[in-house]
GUKOL-863676 format. One record per atom (N, C-alpha, C, O, CB): residue in three letters; x, y, z. Coordinates in steps of 0.001 Angstrom, whole numbers, padded with zeros to 6 digits, always signed. Glycine has a CB too. Layout:
N
ALAXYZ/...
# end
This chain:
134
MET-051989+020430-088777/MET-050689+020677-088200/MET-049640+019982-089065/MET-049852+018856-089516/MET-050627+020183-086727/SER-048534+020635-089293/SER-047473+020076-090131/SER-046737+018961-089394/SER-046876+018796-088182/SER-046482+021177-090556/ILE-045967+018214-090142/ILE-045166+017134-089545/ILE-044165+017722-088556/ILE-043936+017151-087490/ILE-044425+016316-090644/LYS-043573+018852-088902/LYS-042619+019513-088012/LYS-043317+019934-086712/LYS-042757+019772-085628/LYS-041982+020747-088712/GLY-044508+020461-086817/GLY-045273+020868-085638/GLY-045632+019682-084754/GLY-045560+019772-083528/GLY-046540+021594-086060/LYS-046020+018561-085378/LYS-046335+017349-084612/LYS-045088+016818-083912/LYS-045153+016371-082767/LYS-046930+016264-085534/PHE-043955+016869-084605/PHE-042697+016400-084021/PHE-042330+017246-082799/PHE-041952+016705-081760/PHE-041558+016446-085071/ILE-042438+018557-082920/ILE-042118+019449-081809/ILE-043069+019210-080642/ILE-042632+019136-079493/ILE-042183+020919-082259/THR-044353+019091-080922/THR-045337+018831-079869/THR-045050+017502-079167/THR-045076+017428-077939/THR-046762+018823-080456/THR-044780+016466-079939/THR-044468+015153-079374/THR-043194+015219-078543/THR-043128+014629-077465/THR-044322+014102-080489/SER-042194+015921-079024/SER-040931+016061-078293/SER-041135+016767-076965/SER-040565+016367-075950/SER-039910+016823-079132/ILE-041938+017804-076967/ILE-042214+018551-075737/ILE-042945+017652-074732/ILE-042615+017637-073546/ILE-043057+019824-076043/ILE-043922+016916-075213/ILE-044678+016014-074327/ILE-043757+014951-073740/ILE-043831+014669-072544/ILE-045846+015341-075095/LEU-042896+014362-074552/LEU-041962+013347-074063/LEU-041003+013932-073032/LEU-040693+013282-072034/LEU-041174+012742-075228/CYS-040535+015143-073264/CYS-039646+015817-072303/CYS-040349+016029-070975/CYS-039775+015774-069916/CYS-039163+017168-072861/ILE-041566+016487-071024/ILE-042330+016734-069795/ILE-042552+015413-069051/ILE-042393+015362-067832/ILE-043697+017418-070119/LEU-042913+014360-069758/LEU-043112+013055-069122/LEU-041826+012551-068480/LEU-041860+011996-067382/LEU-043618+012035-070143/PHE-040706+012738-069146/PHE-039418+012323-068606/PHE-039104+013092-067325/PHE-038699+012493-066329/PHE-038305+012533-069644/LEU-039283+014393-067341/LEU-039002+015216-066155/LEU-039925+014867-065001/LEU-039484+014811-063853/LEU-039137+016700-066491/VAL-041178+014635-065284/VAL-042129+014265-064229/VAL-041751+012909-063636/VAL-041799+012734-062419/VAL-043579+014228-064783/SER-041380+011958-064477/SER-041018+010634-063960/SER-039767+010711-063094/SER-039655+009957-062127/SER-040797+009647-065117/CYS-038836+011583-063403/CYS-037639+011758-062581/CYS-038002+012323-061222/CYS-037402+011947-060215/CYS-036632+012674-063281/GLN-038967+013215-061180/GLN-039372+013804-059914/GLN-040161+012814-059063/GLN-040113+012893-057836/GLN-040197+015055-060160/LEU-040875+011897-059676/LEU-041645+010927-058916/LEU-040735+009937-058193/LEU-041059+009494-057091/LEU-042605+010183-059834/GLU-039616+009590-058792/GLU-038663+008685-058173/GLU-037256+009192-058453/GLU-036583+008704-059360/GLU-038848+007234-058694/PRO-036811+010176-057669/PRO-035525+010813-057951/PRO-034322+009898-057723/PRO-033240+010177-058242/PRO-035379+012038-057102/TYR-034480+008830-056973/TYR-033348+007944-056685/TYR-033520+006588-057352/TYR-033155+005562-056777/TYR-033184+007763-055177/SER-034073+006575-058560/SER-034370+005307-059230/SER-033111+004493-059525/SER-033138+003267-059422/SER-035121+005569-060523/LYS-032012+005148-059889/LYS-030761+004410-060137/LYS-030244+003793-058847/LYS-029749+002666-058845/LYS-029687+005339-060747/GLY-030361+004538-057747/GLY-029953+004013-056454/GLY-030823+002847-056027/GLY-030332+001872-055458/GLY-029999+005101-055407/LYS-032116+002948-056302/LYS-033042+001867-055969/LYS-032693+000608-056756/LYS-032653-000487-056196/LYS-034497+002291-056254/GLU-032442+000765-058048/GLU-032076-000385-058881/GLU-030809-001053-058360/GLU-030755-002277-058237/GLU-031878+000049-060342/ALA-029793-000253-058054/ALA-028525-000802-057560/ALA-028706-001432-056183/ALA-028166-002504-055913/ALA-027448+000296-057501/TYR-029470-000764-055306/TYR-029736-001322-053976/TYR-030426-002678-054109/TYR-030032-003643-053454/TYR-030608-000351-053133/GLU-031445-002752-054948/GLU-032178-004004-055095/GLU-031309-005110-055680/GLU-031517-006283-055371/GLU-033395-003794-055967/PHE-030344-004756-056515/PHE-029456-005755-057100/PHE-028387-006217-056111/PHE-028145-007417-055976/PHE-028795-005196-058349/TYR-027745-005269-055416/TYR-026595-005582-054567/TYR-026930-005795-053086/TYR-026221-006536-052406/TYR-025596-004486-054682/CYS-027967-005179-052582/CYS-028172-005115-051125/CYS-029445-005795-050624/CYS-029473-006316-049509/CYS-028196-003691-050696/ALA-030487-005791-051435/ALA-031811-006216-050963/ALA-031883-007688-050586/ALA-032729-008065-049775/ALA-032834-005933-052017/SER-031030-008522-051143/SER-031106-009940-050790/SER-030786-010166-049318/SER-031233-011156-048737/SER-030151-010755-051660/CYS-030030-009277-048710/CYS-029733-009381-047273/CYS-030521-008370-046443/CYS-031113-008725-045423/CYS-028239-009183-047032/HIS-030528-007114-046879/HIS-031174-006049-046111/HIS-032652-005878-046469/HIS-033330-005016-045909/HIS-030444-004740-046336/MET-033147-006686-047386/MET-034531-006705-047850/MET-034877-005456-048667/MET-034266-004400-048503/MET-035476-006825-046662/LYS-035855-005599-049537/LYS-036281-004486-050411/LYS-036754-003285-049613/LYS-036590-002143-050043/LYS-037396-004942-051347/ASP-037346-003543-048441/ASP-037865-002448-047623/ASP-036873-001980-046557/ASP-037229-001180-045692/ASP-039154-002876-046960/GLY-035638-002468-046610/GLY-034606-002041-045679/GLY-034768-002583-044270/GLY-034114-002096-043347/GLY-034577-000570-045626/SER-035625-003581-044084/SER-035940-004082-042743/SER-034927-005067-042187/SER-035003-005427-041012/SER-037273-004728-042759/GLY-033972-005515-043010/GLY-032996-006495-042549/GLY-033580-007890-042540/GLY-034694-008118-043014/GLY-032497-006136-041164/LEU-032815-008820-041997/LEU-033239-010222-041982/LEU-033201-010739-040554/LEU-032179-011238-040082/LEU-032338-011094-042906/ALA-034335-010608-039874/ALA-034515-011077-038489/ALA-033332-010677-037620/ALA-032962-009503-037570/ALA-034697-012605-038453/ALA-032743-011638-036943/ALA-031630-011352-036027/ALA-030274-011464-036719/ALA-029236-011288-036081/ALA-031675-012302-034834/LEU-030278-011753-038014/LEU-029006-011972-038721/LEU-028444-010720-039384/LEU-027266-010405-039219/LEU-029188-013033-039763/ILE-029270-010015-040125/ILE-028829-008864-040920/ILE-029543-007623-040403/ILE-030771-007610-040305/ILE-029115-009080-042449/PRO-028783-006576-040070/PRO-029422-005383-039502/PRO-030268-004622-040520/PRO-030029-004685-041726/PRO-028367-004457-038934/PRO-031259-003907-040004/PRO-032057-003052-040888/PRO-031278-001803-041272/PRO-030311-001420-040613/PRO-033385-002662-040213/ILE-031715-001195-042329/ILE-031234+000137-042714/ILE-032367+001139-042465/ILE-032130+002292-042105/ILE-030765+000168-044227/ALA-033586+000675-042663/ALA-034763+001516-042436/ALA-034868+001840-040949/ALA-034972+000942-040113/ALA-036061+000812-042941/GLY-034840+003114-040635/GLY-034988+003548-039248/GLY-033892+003074-038326/GLY-034093+002999-037114/GLY-036279+003085-038723/ALA-032735+002753-038876/ALA-031629+002211-038083/ALA-030783+003332-037489/ALA-030252+004175-038211/ALA-030752+001289-038943/ASP-030667+003329-036161/ASP-029841+004347-035503/ASP-028374+004242-035912/ASP-027714+005262-036109/ASP-029964+004223-033987/TYR-027860+003027-036041/TYR-026454+002854-036433/TYR-026208+003468-037807/TYR-025221+004175-038010/TYR-026066+001355-036439/TYR-027093+003200-038731/TYR-026941+003740-040087/TYR-026986+005270-040070/TYR-026141+005928-040678/TYR-028045+003186-041018/ALA-027957+005820-039384/ALA-028105+007278-039339/ALA-026932+007953-038634/ALA-026498+009030-039043/ALA-029404+007648-038639/ASN-026421+007328-037582/ASN-025367+007950-036774/ASN-023954+007643-037247/ASN-022995+008174-036688/ASN-025506+007513-035359/ASN-023803+006808-038250/ASN-022471+006427-038733/ASN-022327+006637-040231/ASN-021731+005817-040929/ASN-022184+004974-038392/GLN-022870+007725-040711/GLN-022799+008021-042143/GLN-021355+008095-042634/GLN-021083+007810-043801/GLN-023516+009333-042446/ASP-020434+008472-041761/ASP-019031+008554-042151/ASP-018413+007174-042387/ASP-017354+007079-043008/ASP-018243+009294-041089/LYS-019045+006116-041911/LYS-018522+004751-042063/LYS-019195+003960-043182/LYS-018682+002920-043594/LYS-018681+004002-040768/VAL-020318+004432-043669/VAL-021123+003649-044616/VAL-020346+003304-045877/VAL-020393+002162-046334/VAL-022385+004411-044987/VAL-019636+004264-046445/VAL-018876+004007-047677/VAL-017851+002898-047449/VAL-017733+001983-048264/VAL-018168+005297-048162/CYS-017112+002977-046346/CYS-016089+001964-046061/CYS-016712+000594-045796/CYS-016130-000430-046154/CYS-015243+002390-044858/ILE-017886+000571-045174/ILE-018570-000706-044948/ILE-018966-001324-046283/ILE-018835-002534-046466/ILE-019819-000512-044049/ILE-019445-000512-047210/ILE-019802-001032-048534/ILE-018564-001569-049243/ILE-018589-002668-049796/ILE-020476+000067-049390/ILE-017483-000794-049228/ILE-016270-001163-049968/ILE-015517-002326-049324/ILE-015071-003241-050016/ILE-015349+000036-050076/ASN-015378-002285-047997/ASN-014549-003270-047295/ASN-015338-004371-046610/ASN-014756-005337-046117/ASN-013708-002582-046284/GLY-016650-004237-046574/GLY-017454-005195-045831/GLY-017402-004861-044348/GLY-016902-003808-043950/GLY-016966-006637-046084/LEU-017923-005770-043542/LEU-017956-005552-042099/LEU-017662-006884-041417/LEU-018333-007886-041661/LEU-019339-004968-041637/GLN-016658-006872-040568/GLN-016259-008088-039861/GLN-016706-008065-038401/GLN-016888-009119-037792/GLN-014748-008267-039937/ASP-016882-006868-037838/ASP-017187-006697-036427/ASP-018682-006736-036160/ASP-019498-006534-037059/ASP-016610-005397-035926/SER-019020-006998-034910/SER-020408-006897-034469/SER-020781-005428-034338/SER-019937-004589-034023/SER-020624-007643-033123/ILE-022030-005126-034579/ILE-022536-003764-034398/ILE-023860-003837-033637/ILE-024539-004863-033636/ILE-022720-003036-035779/ILE-024204-002733-032997/ILE-025481-002622-032292/ILE-026378-001700-033109/ILE-026030-000549-033371/ILE-025288-002080-030822/VAL-027526-002214-033505/VAL-028486-001447-034295/VAL-029821-001469-033563/VAL-030393-002529-033310/VAL-028626-002023-035748/ASN-030296-000296-033236/ASN-031576-000169-032515/ASN-031626-001083-031287/ASN-032652-001690-030982/ASN-032750-000499-033455/GLY-030487-001160-030592/GLY-030419-001941-029354/GLY-030182-003424-029526/GLY-030100-004139-028527/GLY-031656-001761-028608/LYS-030067-003926-030761/LYS-029825-005345-031025/LYS-028415-005532-031568/LYS-027929-004725-032360/LYS-030871-005909-032022/LYS-027763-006608-031130/LYS-026416-006914-031609/LYS-026503-007784-032869/LYS-027223-008781-032915/LYS-025584-007631-030502/TYR-025746-007370-033880/TYR-025661-008116-035140/TYR-024201-008477-035374/TYR-023337-007600-035359/TYR-026239-007285-036346/GLY-023922-009747-035587/GLY-022549-010192-035770/GLY-022282-010860-037095/GLY-021179-011355-037326/GLY-022186-011116-034692/GLN-023268-010884-037973/GLN-023102-011515-039287/GLN-022100-010725-040121/GLN-022203-009503-040233/GLN-024462-011614-040027/LYS-021151-011410-040693/LYS-020149-010783-041559/LYS-020819-010242-042825/LYS-021715-010876-043382/LYS-019027-011796-041926/MET-020376-009066-043271/MET-020831-008520-044551/MET-019641-008509-045493/MET-018593-007952-045168/MET-021441-007077-044387/ASP-019795-009118-046651/ASP-018729-009149-047645/ASP-018612-007797-048335/ASP-019597-007068-048454/ASP-018983-010258-048678/PRO-017401-007460-048793/PRO-017233-006216-049559/PRO-017984-006285-050880/PRO-018230-007364-051421/PRO-015743-005935-049817/ILE-018339-005119-051384/ILE-019020-005027-052668/ILE-018193-004112-053561/ILE-017836-003005-053157/ILE-020492-004496-052507/SER-017891-004560-054754/SER-017098-003771-055691/SER-018039-002913-056546/SER-018711-003409-057450/SER-016213-004695-056591/LEU-018066-001619-056235/LEU-018946-000684-056934/LEU-018162+000562-057335/LEU-017111+000858-056766/LEU-020158-000302-056047/THR-018681+001278-058313/THR-018087+002556-058694/THR-018533+003625-057698/THR-019532+003443-057003/THR-018488+002950-060152/PRO-017800+004736-057623/PRO-018240+005831-056752/PRO-019659+006319-057076/PRO-020409+006690-056173/PRO-017270+006993-056863/ILE-020020+006317-058345/ILE-021373+006746-058730/ILE-022409+005758-058195/ILE-023442+006182-057679/ILE-021494+006870-060275/GLN-022161+004466-058304/GLN-023094+003470-057782/GLN-023241+003609-056266/GLN-024349+003541-055735/GLN-022622+002050-058145/ILE-022118+003803-055578/ILE-022153+003971-054123/ILE-022971+005202-053755/ILE-023803+005151-052850/ILE-020721+004088-053550/THR-022736+006300-054450/THR-023490+007534-054192/THR-024977+007308-054405/THR-025794+007716-053579/THR-022994+008676-055099/ASN-025330+006667-055495/ASN-026745+006400-055793/ASN-027388+005526-054721/ASN-028501+005808-054277/ASN-026883+005726-057163/ILE-026697+004471-054305/ILE-027250+003566-053291/ILE-027420+004291-051963/ILE-028475+004198-051335/ILE-026342+002334-053109/ILE-026390+005012-051532/ILE-026468+005716-050248/ILE-027580+006757-050272/ILE-028337+006868-049308/ILE-025122+006386-049915/ASN-027691+007512-051340/ASN-028758+008515-051409/ASN-030139+007869-051419/ASN-031079+008402-050828/ASN-028585+009385-052652/TYR-030263+006742-052076/TYR-031540+006024-052040/TYR-031853+005585-050610/TYR-032966+005795-050126/TYR-031506+004797-052987/MET-030875+004975-049931/MET-031106+004514-048562/MET-031356+005690-047616/MET-032173+005586-046701/MET-029909+003688-048071/ASN-030668+006789-047829/ASN-030826+007964-046963/ASN-032215+008582-047069/ASN-032674+009235-046133/ASN-029779+009007-047308/GLN-032875+008386-048179/GLN-034171+009020-048404/GLN-035330+008033-048499/GLN-036427+008405-048915/GLN-034117+009834-049654/SER-035094+006777-048117/SER-036133+005751-048234/SER-036578+005244-046871/SER-035883+005418-045870/SER-035634+004588-049078/TRP-037741+004617-046847/TRP-038264+003885-045696/TRP-038373+004749-044434/TRP-038220+004246-043321/TRP-037385+002691-045414/GLY-038631+006015-044606/GLY-038738+006909-043453/GLY-037421+007526-043031/GLY-037403+008405-042170/GLY-039317+006173-042302/ASN-036307+007082-043623/ASN-035023+007727-043334/ASN-035068+009133-043914/ASN-035576+009342-045016/ASN-033814+006907-043925/ASN-034548+010070-043187/ASN-034478+011449-043670/ASN-033071+011965-043402/ASN-032864+012885-042611/ASN-035560+012360-042982/ILE-032121+011352-044075/ILE-030702+011656-043905/ILE-030261+012473-045115/ILE-030648+012161-046241/ILE-029839+010343-043752/PRO-029457+013513-044900/PRO-029070+014364-046029/PRO-028450+013592-047198/PRO-027777+012576-047020/PRO-028099+015409-045557/VAL-028700+014106-048370/VAL-028176+013549-049616/VAL-026676+013826-049684/VAL-026207+014876-049245/VAL-028913+014152-050859/LYS-025938+012881-050235/LYS-024484+012994-050402/LYS-024164+013357-051851/LYS-024883+012972-052773/LYS-023771+011665-050000/THR-023084+014097-052035/THR-022612+014401-053381/THR-021590+013351-053799/THR-021003+012670-052958/THR-021998+015829-053450/LEU-021387+013230-055079/LEU-020367+012324-055588/LEU-018999+012718-055041/LEU-018191+011855-054701/LEU-020355+012328-057129/GLU-018744+014012-054958/GLU-017449+014481-054452/GLU-017245+014071-053001/GLU-016142+013671-052625/GLU-017340+016005-054585/SER-018289+014161-052175/SER-018137+013771-050768/SER-017935+012260-050642/SER-017190+011810-049772/SER-019371+014211-049949/ILE-018580+011485-051489/ILE-018397+010033-051479/ILE-016964+009698-051894/ILE-016343+008819-051296/ILE-019420+009337-052426/LYS-016432+010382-052904/LYS-015044+010138-053332/LYS-014069+010453-052201/LYS-013090+009733-052009/LYS-014701+010987-054581/ARG-014332+011531-051445/ARG-013468+011866-050307/ARG-013565+010768-049249/ARG-012555+010378-048663/ARG-013860+013246-049699/ASP-014769+010273-049007/ASP-014949+009196-048031/ASP-014222+007920-048473/ASP-013649+007215-047643/ASP-016448+008907-047827/ILE-014243+007629-049751/ILE-013561+006451-050292/ILE-012062+006544-050018/ILE-011430+005556-049643/ILE-013824+006313-051812/GLU-011497+007744-050208/GLU-010058+007924-049973/GLU-009675+007688-048518/GLU-008529+007335-048240/GLU-009632+009321-050387/LYS-010597+007872-047590/LYS-010328+007685-046158/LYS-010462+006222-045724/LYS-010062+005872-044613/LYS-011276+008551-045335/CYS-011018+005366-046583/CYS-011228+003968-046212/CYS-009901+003221-046149/CYS-009045+003384-047019/CYS-012174+003283-047208/PRO-009738+002401-045115/PRO-008533+001561-045080/PRO-008557+000554-046232/PRO-009610+000039-046610/PRO-008421+000820-043717/GLN-007407+000297-046761/GLN-007317-000637-047895/GLN-007058-002024-047444/GLN-006955-002932-048269/GLN-006244-000222-048852/
# end
């Protein structure tokens, strides 16, 4: 086989491996960002921190308040919330992220830990950002 043929074969194999790896973990960027910005409080598995920090995994508040999630990320949370019947009053500080990072994190959380919440588009996240109080 010629060098050109080997190069083409190798390129095709690398492309296939890249595409397969993307399908195995489609929200890898969201996972990386979540683990960097969120996991220290909400835990890697989304379970929260005992009675202090609410879970995201299987959380009724999270699933039922998708319209508020972007603003909570951007502005933090000062009020108490009820999650799965438990009251959580720990303050959440705002996080400074780009719209792409927010989209990636939300989509990762929406599709992880048994959550089956529809995926958000970057455009819908940008619209949600515009609705957040400053």
